[in-house]
C-alpha positions as a Python dict, from the first residue, in 0.01 Angstrom:
ca = {
    (1, 'M'): (0, 0, 0),
    (2, 'G'): (141, -208, -288),
    (3, 'D'): (384, -501, -298),
    (4, 'S'): (146, -713, -87),
    (5, 'I'): (171, -473, 208),
    (6, 'I'): (-143, -385, 402),
    (7, 'F'): (-148, -125, 676),
    (8, 'F'): (-349, -208, 992),
    (9, 'K'): (-413, 49, 1260),
    (10, 'F'): (-497, -85, 1604),
    (11, 'E'): (-680, 150, 1836),
    (12, 'D'): (-556, -34, 2140),
    (13, 'E'): (-193, -140, 2191),
    (14, 'Y'): (-322, -449, 2375),
    (15, 'D'): (-493, -571, 2056),
    (16, 'F'): (-172, -539, 1856),
    (17, 'D'): (27, -718, 2127),
    (18, 'R'): (-227, -1001, 2125),
    (19, 'V'): (-201, -1036, 1746),
    (20, 'I'): (180, -1047, 1768),
    (21, 'E'): (171, -1298, 2055),
    (22, 'H'): (-44, -1545, 1862),
    (23, 'K'): (147, -1546, 1535),
    (24, 'P'): (201, -1690, 1285),
    (25, 'W'): (-112, -1579, 1103),
    (26, 'T'): (-222, -1689, 759),
    (27, 'Y'): (-451, -1568, 487),
    (28, 'D'): (-563, -1803, 209),
    (29, 'K'): (-301, -2054, 333),
    (30, 'H'): (-17, -1802, 297),
    (31, 'L'): (192, -1664, 580),
    (32, 'V'): (112, -1311, 701),
    (33, 'V'): (406, -1124, 853),
    (34, 'F'): (349, -828, 1084),
    (35, 'E'): (595, -546, 1137),
    (36, 'R'): (558, -263, 1385),
    (37, 'E'): (547, 82, 1226),
    (38, 'V'): (835, 309, 1323),
    (39, 'D'): (784, 683, 1280),
    (40, 'I'): (1130, 747, 1134),
    (41, 'V'): (1129, 451, 891),
    (42, 'P'): (926, 453, 568),
    (43, 'V'): (703, 150, 508),
    (44, 'F'): (906, 37, 204),
    (45, 'A'): (1214, 9, 428),
    (46, 'L'): (1053, -238, 670),
    (47, 'E'): (1193, -587, 619),
    (48, 'F'): (897, -820, 691),
    (49, 'K'): (1140, -1108, 729),
    (50, 'Y'): (1085, -1236, 1083),
    (51, 'T'): (800, -1429, 1236),
    (52, 'T'): (757, -1659, 1531),
    (53, 'F'): (679, -2030, 1514),
    (54, 'W'): (618, -2310, 1758),
    (55, 'I'): (850, -2581, 1629),
    (56, 'Q'): (819, -2944, 1730),
    (57, 'I'): (1150, -3133, 1746),
    (58, 'H'): (1079, -3502, 1675),
    (59, 'D'): (1271, -3831, 1668),
    (60, 'L'): (1493, -3753, 1964),
    (61, 'L'): (1661, -4016, 2174),
    (62, 'I'): (1538, -4034, 2534),
    (63, 'H'): (1857, -3885, 2677),
    (64, 'C'): (1812, -3583, 2444),
    (65, 'L'): (1478, -3481, 2598),
    (66, 'N'): (1633, -3205, 2807),
    (67, 'P'): (1668, -2825, 2822),
    (68, 'E'): (2018, -2836, 2671),
    (69, 'T'): (1880, -2993, 2351),
    (70, 'W'): (1597, -2736, 2342),
    (71, 'D'): (1846, -2455, 2382),
    (72, 'S'): (2093, -2587, 2127),
    (73, 'I'): (1841, -2666, 1852),
    (74, 'G'): (1615, -2368, 1925),
    (75, 'N'): (1900, -2119, 1901),
    (76, 'S'): (2030, -2283, 1583),
    (77, 'L'): (1691, -2210, 1418),
    (78, 'G'): (1668, -1844, 1520),
    (79, 'T'): (1609, -1656, 1843),
    (80, 'L'): (1478, -1893, 2109),
    (81, 'L'): (1185, -1732, 2292),
    (82, 'H'): (1027, -2012, 2493),
    (83, 'M'): (1068, -2382, 2567),
    (84, 'T'): (784, -2602, 2684),
    (85, 'D'): (819, -2827, 2981),
    (86, 'L'): (766, -3201, 2927),
    (87, 'E'): (519, -3206, 3217),
    (88, 'E'): (344, -2900, 3066),
    (89, 'E'): (308, -3093, 2741),
    (90, 'G'): (169, -3392, 2925),
    (91, 'G'): (461, -3621, 2836),
    (92, 'K'): (361, -3639, 2469),
    (93, 'G'): (640, -3875, 2371),
    (94, 'N'): (970, -3822, 2203),
    (95, 'Y'): (950, -3459, 2097),
    (96, 'L'): (1020, -3118, 2240),
    (97, 'K'): (852, -2791, 2150),
    (98, 'V'): (1021, -2451, 2120),
    (99, 'R'): (899, -2105, 2021),
    (100, 'V'): (1153, -1941, 1790),
    (101, 'R'): (1176, -1609, 1606),
    (102, 'V'): (1277, -1721, 1256),
    (103, 'D'): (1426, -1532, 961),
    (104, 'I'): (1187, -1634, 682),
    (105, 'S'): (1405, -1484, 409),
    (106, 'K'): (1615, -1798, 453),
    (107, 'P'): (1499, -2157, 390),
    (108, 'L'): (1321, -2323, 681),
    (109, 'S'): (1515, -2616, 822),
    (110, 'R'): (1329, -2946, 827),
    (111, 'V'): (1594, -3152, 1007),
    (112, 'R'): (1879, -3096, 1250),
    (113, 'K'): (2182, -3309, 1333),
    (114, 'I'): (2195, -3422, 1693),
    (115, 'W'): (2531, -3437, 1869),
    (116, 'S'): (2617, -3584, 2207),
    (117, 'E'): (2958, -3548, 2366),
    (118, 'G'): (3103, -3432, 2036),
    (119, 'K'): (2969, -3728, 1835),
    (120, 'F'): (2694, -3731, 1574),
    (121, 'I'): (2412, -3951, 1705),
    (122, 'G'): (2127, -3891, 1461),
    (123, 'W'): (1875, -3654, 1307),
    (124, 'A'): (1579, -3467, 1451),
    (125, 'A'): (1277, -3386, 1235),
    (126, 'L'): (1134, -3034, 1267),
    (127, 'R'): (765, -2954, 1228),
    (128, 'Y'): (646, -2594, 1219),
    (129, 'E'): (303, -2547, 1376),
    (130, 'R'): (47, -2344, 1176),
    (131, 'L'): (267, -2331, 866),
    (132, 'L'): (56, -2394, 559),
    (133, 'N'): (208, -2310, 220),
    (134, 'F'): (580, -2314, 163),
    (135, 'C'): (811, -2462, -98),
    (136, 'Y'): (922, -2815, -10),
    (137, 'G'): (1196, -2787, -275),
    (138, 'C'): (1386, -2486, -143),
    (139, 'G'): (1226, -2434, 201),
    (140, 'L'): (1118, -2072, 145),
    (141, 'V'): (778, -1939, 255),
    (142, 'S'): (770, -1681, -27),
    (143, 'H'): (618, -1934, -267),
    (144, 'D'): (465, -2279, -246),
    (145, 'D'): (579, -2472, -555),
}
């Protein structure tokens, strides 16, 4: 369809929902963004600027391993969709995991300031699962160097 846009037609709505649920997807180490077709909107008007990532939040202090930290950091990165439970993750150490709908037209954050009781207490490192190529200089996924 031009401009790196490919049209997929799913015969079953369940298949499309499954593809959307398991994103992000990649092709040749580049991010693939899906957008649902809307009858009244032409394809060139679709934005292709949101995708969903599992994001690991590392280097947290023990007292920050709580739902309030998940909520605060997750919502600061985009639209928070899901938070894992520490027991669900098997107590993997000092990180939390959130699923966030992210605006990829903006640079991806790699760190977040951590505040407690109104005081800055440190930095958290962010790791995006299944993210392959992106620019480490500017943080955009639209190019990789």
